[in-house]
C-alpha positions as CSV (number, residue, x, y, z in Angstrom):
1,M,3.0,25.0,1.3
2,A,5.9,22.7,2.3
3,G,5.3,23.8,6.0
4,I,2.1,21.6,5.8
5,L,4.5,18.6,6.3
6,D,6.8,20.0,8.9
7,A,5.5,17.8,11.8
8,V,5.5,14.5,9.7
9,D,8.0,12.8,12.0
10,Q,5.6,13.1,15.0
11,R,2.9,11.3,13.2
12,T,4.8,7.8,13.6
13,Q,3.1,7.7,17.1
14,L,-0.2,7.1,15.3
15,V,0.9,3.7,13.9
16,G,-0.4,0.8,15.9
17,E,-3.3,2.9,17.2
18,N,-5.4,2.4,14.0
19,R,-5.0,6.0,13.1
20,L,-3.7,7.7,10.1
21,E,-3.3,11.2,8.6
22,I,-4.6,12.1,5.0
23,L,-3.5,15.0,3.0
24,M,-6.7,16.1,1.1
25,F,-6.7,17.9,-2.1
26,R,-8.8,18.9,-5.1
27,L,-8.3,17.9,-8.8
28,A,-10.4,19.4,-11.7
29,G,-13.6,20.0,-9.5
30,R,-14.8,20.5,-5.9
31,Q,-14.7,16.8,-5.0
32,L,-12.1,16.2,-2.1
33,F,-9.5,13.4,-2.8
34,A,-6.7,12.2,-0.1
35,I,-3.6,10.1,0.2
36,N,-1.8,8.9,3.3
37,V,0.6,11.6,4.6
38,F,3.4,9.1,5.1
39,K,3.7,8.6,1.4
40,V,4.0,12.5,0.9
41,Q,7.5,13.9,0.7
42,E,6.5,17.5,0.1
43,V,4.0,19.8,-1.5
44,L,5.2,22.8,-3.5
45,Q,4.5,25.0,-6.7
46,M,5.8,23.3,-9.7
47,P,9.2,24.0,-10.8
48,R,9.9,24.3,-14.5
49,L,8.3,21.4,-16.3
50,T,10.2,19.8,-19.4
51,L,8.3,17.9,-21.8
52,M,9.6,14.5,-22.9
53,P,9.0,12.8,-26.2
54,Q,6.8,9.7,-26.2
55,R,5.9,10.0,-22.8
56,H,2.8,8.4,-21.4
57,A,-0.4,10.3,-21.8
58,F,-1.0,10.8,-18.1
59,V,2.6,12.1,-17.7
60,C,2.8,16.0,-18.2
61,G,6.6,16.0,-18.4
62,V,9.4,16.0,-15.7
63,V,10.9,18.3,-13.3
64,N,14.3,18.6,-11.5
65,L,14.0,18.6,-7.8
66,R,17.3,19.2,-6.0
67,G,19.1,17.3,-8.8
68,Q,16.5,14.4,-9.0
69,T,14.3,14.1,-12.1
70,L,10.8,13.4,-11.4
71,P,7.9,12.7,-13.6
72,V,4.9,14.7,-13.1
73,I,1.5,12.8,-13.3
74,D,-1.7,14.4,-14.1
75,L,-3.7,12.6,-11.3
76,S,-7.2,14.0,-12.5
77,Q,-6.5,12.6,-16.2
78,A,-5.2,9.3,-14.6
79,I,-8.3,8.5,-12.7
80,G,-10.7,9.3,-15.6
81,M,-11.4,13.0,-14.9
82,R,-10.9,16.2,-17.0
83,P,-7.2,16.9,-17.5
84,L,-5.4,19.8,-15.5
85,E,-3.6,22.4,-17.3
86,P,-0.1,22.5,-16.0
87,G,1.5,26.0,-15.4
88,P,4.0,28.2,-13.2
89,N,1.5,28.5,-10.5
90,S,0.4,24.7,-10.5
91,T,0.6,22.6,-7.3
92,I,2.5,19.3,-7.2
93,I,2.6,16.6,-4.4
94,V,5.9,14.6,-4.4
95,T,5.2,11.1,-3.2
96,E,7.2,7.8,-2.7
97,Y,5.4,4.7,-3.5
98,N,7.0,1.1,-3.9
99,R,10.6,2.7,-3.6
100,S,9.9,5.3,-6.4
101,V,9.5,8.8,-6.2
102,Q,7.0,10.9,-8.5
103,A,5.2,14.0,-8.4
104,F,1.2,14.2,-8.9
105,L,-0.3,17.4,-10.5
106,V,-3.2,18.5,-8.4
107,G,-5.8,21.3,-8.6
108,S,-5.1,22.6,-5.1
109,V,-4.1,21.3,-1.6
110,D,-6.5,21.5,1.3
111,R,-5.4,20.3,4.5
112,I,-4.3,17.4,6.5
113,V,-6.7,15.5,8.8
114,N,-6.1,13.0,11.5
115,M,-8.5,10.2,11.4
116,N,-9.3,6.6,12.7
117,W,-9.0,3.8,10.3
118,E,-12.5,2.8,11.5
119,A,-13.9,5.9,9.8
120,I,-12.3,5.0,6.6
121,M,-14.7,2.7,4.5
122,P,-14.3,0.6,1.2
123,P,-15.6,2.3,-1.7
124,P,-19.0,1.3,-3.3
125,A,-18.9,-1.3,-5.9
126,S,-19.6,0.8,-9.0
127,A,-18.0,1.8,-12.3
128,G,-16.2,5.0,-13.2
129,R,-13.8,6.7,-10.8
130,Q,-14.6,4.2,-7.9
131,H,-12.4,2.0,-9.9
132,Y,-9.4,4.1,-8.7
133,L,-10.4,4.3,-5.1
134,T,-9.3,2.2,-2.1
135,A,-11.5,3.9,0.3
136,I,-13.8,6.7,1.1
137,S,-14.6,8.8,4.2
138,K,-16.3,12.1,5.3
139,V,-14.7,15.2,6.9
140,D,-17.0,17.9,7.9
141,E,-19.9,16.1,6.0
142,Q,-17.9,16.3,2.8
143,L,-17.2,13.0,1.0
144,V,-13.4,12.4,0.7
145,E,-12.2,9.7,-2.0
146,I,-8.9,8.1,-1.1
147,I,-7.1,7.2,-4.4
148,D,-5.5,3.9,-5.0
149,V,-2.2,5.2,-6.3
150,E,-0.8,1.8,-6.7
151,K,-3.3,1.3,-9.4
152,V,-2.5,4.5,-11.0
153,L,1.2,4.0,-11.2
154,A,0.8,0.3,-12.4
155,E,-1.2,1.6,-15.5
156,I,1.6,4.0,-16.2
157,V,4.8,1.8,-15.4
158,P,4.0,-2.0,-16.3
159,Y,5.1,-4.4,-13.5
160,S,6.3,-7.9,-13.7
161,T,5.3,-10.7,-11.5
162,K,7.7,-13.3,-13.0
163,V,10.1,-15.0,-10.4
164,S,13.6,-15.7,-11.8
165,R,14.2,-19.4,-12.7
166,A,17.1,-19.7,-10.3
167,K,14.7,-18.9,-7.4
168,L,12.0,-21.3,-8.4
169,E,14.6,-24.1,-8.9
170,D,15.5,-23.7,-5.0
171,P,14.6,-27.2,-3.4
172,V,13.5,-25.4,-0.3
173,L,10.6,-23.6,-2.2
174,A,9.1,-27.1,-3.3
175,K,8.0,-27.3,0.5
176,A,5.5,-24.3,0.0
177,R,3.5,-26.2,-2.6
178,G,0.0,-27.0,-1.3
179,R,0.5,-24.7,1.7
180,E,-1.9,-21.9,2.6
181,V,-1.3,-18.2,2.9
182,L,-3.5,-15.4,3.8
183,L,-3.2,-12.2,1.5
184,V,-4.5,-8.9,3.2
185,D,-4.7,-5.8,1.0
186,D,-7.3,-3.3,-0.1
187,S,-5.7,-2.8,-3.5
188,S,-6.9,-5.0,-6.2
189,V,-3.7,-4.3,-8.0
190,A,-1.4,-5.3,-5.0
191,L,-3.7,-8.5,-4.7
192,M,-3.1,-9.3,-8.2
193,Q,0.6,-9.0,-8.0
194,L,0.7,-11.2,-4.8
195,R,-1.4,-13.8,-6.3
196,D,0.5,-14.0,-9.6
197,T,3.8,-14.2,-7.9
198,L,2.8,-16.8,-5.2
199,S,0.9,-19.1,-7.7
200,Q,4.4,-19.8,-9.2
201,L,5.1,-21.6,-5.9
202,G,1.8,-23.6,-6.1
203,V,0.5,-22.2,-2.8
204,K,-3.2,-21.9,-1.9
205,M,-4.3,-18.5,-1.3
206,H,-6.9,-16.7,1.0
207,V,-7.6,-13.2,0.5
208,A,-9.2,-10.3,2.8
209,S,-9.5,-6.7,1.8
210,D,-8.8,-5.2,5.2
211,G,-7.5,-6.0,8.5
212,L,-10.8,-6.4,10.1
213,K,-12.0,-8.8,7.7
214,A,-8.7,-10.8,7.8
215,L,-9.1,-10.9,11.7
216,R,-12.6,-12.3,11.7
217,L,-11.5,-15.0,9.0
218,L,-8.4,-16.0,11.3
219,K,-10.7,-16.1,14.5
220,S,-13.3,-18.1,12.7
221,W,-10.7,-20.8,11.6
222,A,-9.4,-20.7,15.3
223,E,-12.8,-21.3,16.7
224,A,-13.4,-24.4,14.1
225,G,-10.4,-26.0,16.0
226,H,-7.6,-25.4,13.4
227,E,-4.0,-25.2,14.7
228,M,-3.3,-22.0,12.9
229,T,0.5,-22.2,12.5
230,D,-0.3,-25.6,10.8
231,K,-3.1,-24.4,8.7
232,L,-1.2,-21.2,7.5
233,L,2.2,-20.7,6.3
234,M,2.2,-17.2,6.6
235,V,0.1,-13.8,6.5
236,F,1.0,-11.1,4.1
237,T,-0.6,-7.8,5.1
238,D,-0.6,-4.3,3.7
239,A,-0.1,-1.3,6.3
240,E,-3.0,1.1,5.1
241,M,-6.5,-0.4,4.9
242,P,-10.0,0.9,5.7
243,E,-11.5,-0.2,9.1
244,M,-8.3,-1.8,10.5
245,D,-4.7,-1.3,9.3
246,G,-2.1,-3.9,9.1
247,Y,-0.1,-2.7,12.1
248,R,-3.4,-3.1,14.3
249,L,-4.1,-6.4,12.8
250,T,-0.7,-7.7,13.7
251,T,-1.2,-6.3,17.2
252,E,-4.5,-8.4,17.4
253,I,-2.9,-11.5,16.2
254,R,-0.2,-11.2,18.7
255,N,-2.6,-10.6,21.6
256,D,-4.8,-13.7,20.7
257,P,-3.1,-17.0,22.2
258,R,-4.4,-19.0,19.2
259,L,-3.1,-16.6,16.5
260,R,0.1,-15.3,18.0
261,G,2.3,-17.9,16.5
262,L,1.4,-16.9,12.9
263,Y,4.3,-15.6,10.7
264,V,3.2,-12.1,9.6
265,V,4.9,-10.2,6.8
266,L,4.2,-6.3,6.3
267,H,3.9,-5.9,2.6
268,T,3.6,-2.3,1.9
269,S,4.2,0.6,-0.5
270,L,5.5,2.5,2.5
271,S,9.3,2.1,2.7
272,G,12.2,3.2,4.7
273,S,13.4,2.9,8.3
274,F,10.1,4.2,9.5
275,N,8.5,0.9,8.6
276,E,11.3,-1.2,9.9
277,S,10.9,0.3,13.3
278,M,7.2,-0.1,13.2
279,V,7.6,-3.9,12.3
280,K,9.6,-4.2,15.7
281,K,7.0,-2.1,17.5
282,V,3.9,-4.2,16.6
283,G,5.7,-7.6,16.3
284,C,5.7,-8.4,12.6
285,D,8.2,-11.1,11.5
286,N,9.3,-9.5,8.4
287,F,9.1,-6.5,6.2
288,L,9.0,-6.2,2.4
289,S,8.5,-3.2,0.1
290,K,6.1,-3.5,-2.9
291,F,6.6,-4.9,-5.4
292,Q,9.7,-7.2,-5.8
293,P,8.9,-10.8,-6.9
294,D,12.2,-12.4,-6.4
295,K,12.3,-10.8,-2.8
296,L,8.8,-11.9,-2.0
297,V,10.0,-15.5,-2.8
298,D,12.9,-14.9,-0.6
299,V,10.6,-14.1,2.4
300,V,8.7,-17.4,1.8
301,R,11.9,-19.3,1.7
302,Q,12.9,-17.5,5.1
303,R,9.6,-18.7,6.5
304,L,10.2,-22.4,5.2
305,M,13.7,-22.3,6.8
306,V,12.0,-21.3,10.1
307,D,9.8,-24.1,9.9
308,E,12.7,-26.4,9.3
309,S,14.8,-25.2,12.2
310,G,12.0,-25.2,14.6
311,V,13.0,-21.6,15.9
């Protein structure tokens, strides 16, 4: 099963082309689910599971993988479906999100599919499992539900949006008060984290749930005669979003003379040198792994310093 990801390094060429590859799998039934391949480290048969006292209800236990202890999360139960029964023949997907590594227990792995973000649509506004989806699509006429893993993890490991007092007392940050920023993300949890942190700086926030909506909003402001670098202090964009990803959004911004001066920060749960190289490729001004309140504020400070220096 590990061989399913052997060619992952070749997939970096998809970035900037508004394309992605998803790993499809099943949980407790026939429904297909998926996550982005770039967040997957490996797929394998579960090593020996060790139970832990006082663990979260969705955590089956921990496994030791090459000296690293990883929690194993029952993804089916975490999104409101029937729990899976872990066993020696169970399959786990090892992933990295927001600088943490964890394993998800799944029913079975299907395959990897190369897709265009334009074929990935927002989920319908409804209750139940849709609450844990960031997007949906169709593969061979079958519905595929793309899971909001950030929401799953946020419910298991509480996050803090509090900025340290020392950061907030920085006089440079006082200049952010009243300025406007655009937040672009398809995850409600990620948007809440951004809002809660940036509200401590007194900024005014605009929100878009994908890159295409963000681009249309930016162009509407430009067409209304706004000087965009005066209107917006900066744009925070996720990488993975339905219809248009953050890389393509940045490329479109740089290709529009009215928008190209905007300060764009890639704010994503994808991490590592891959993203740093993609930032340079598409022309982002900064990169930040989710979710680090103090570092988020540092990025705002860097932007304000650029304003002061005029560089």
